[in-house]
Steps between C-alpha positions, in 0.01 A plus 500: 500500500629559151247772457637681804852496368375655183322780685806560736727526189253725324453726802870558585586521127236768458642687794855491354370616150306784655816631694720451192237697298519769766887511449442541113250776549698689758870453408623657835352205675661230286719375782202470739309313234778249466518438875124489540479234219770314679306503822182373323704220336648396843159502664355312205757222547428477862132468415574218263699337775197515726280361222723204439534384866235287660368692798187596674277722276469763760875530533533527125239771475669687784838476341356629162327782674817603682697480183262735316510734784869496517538556123295818522687617811836440347415676171371794708808515708712494186279779362578716807874424460485604140309823562694610816849353411532363859645144513331420822184415303690251282628329829147481622377342183801251509412414866139452413599270214716307726226462757260377227751248397532374852118491546475305180749246605345453838152448345631261238710292745285500811141480390370151450243406219134490589379153575223522239747612224720189577212243429 
């Protein structure tokens, strides 16, 4: 399980570094890059919460897949907000992040560990 935590940290850190690099290369997108890096950090923390809980492997994988999809969607919504200067996209990204937080909490608290992994 330690290997998976390292992979999760590396994946979300790489995402944050890439969007921050985009902010350096395109100074007009600096605010977007900060928000996108924050989203990647938030989803990375949620992925580590899932990794630290004892739950069914299928639930853990489903949570990680949703968190990855949610990260990409939130970053895309924030990009739309930055390009169009419409705050509705920001609210959509915030709502999606909140929904991801709720899904992660439900998975972490409701799903029981596999019988084989307990032994």
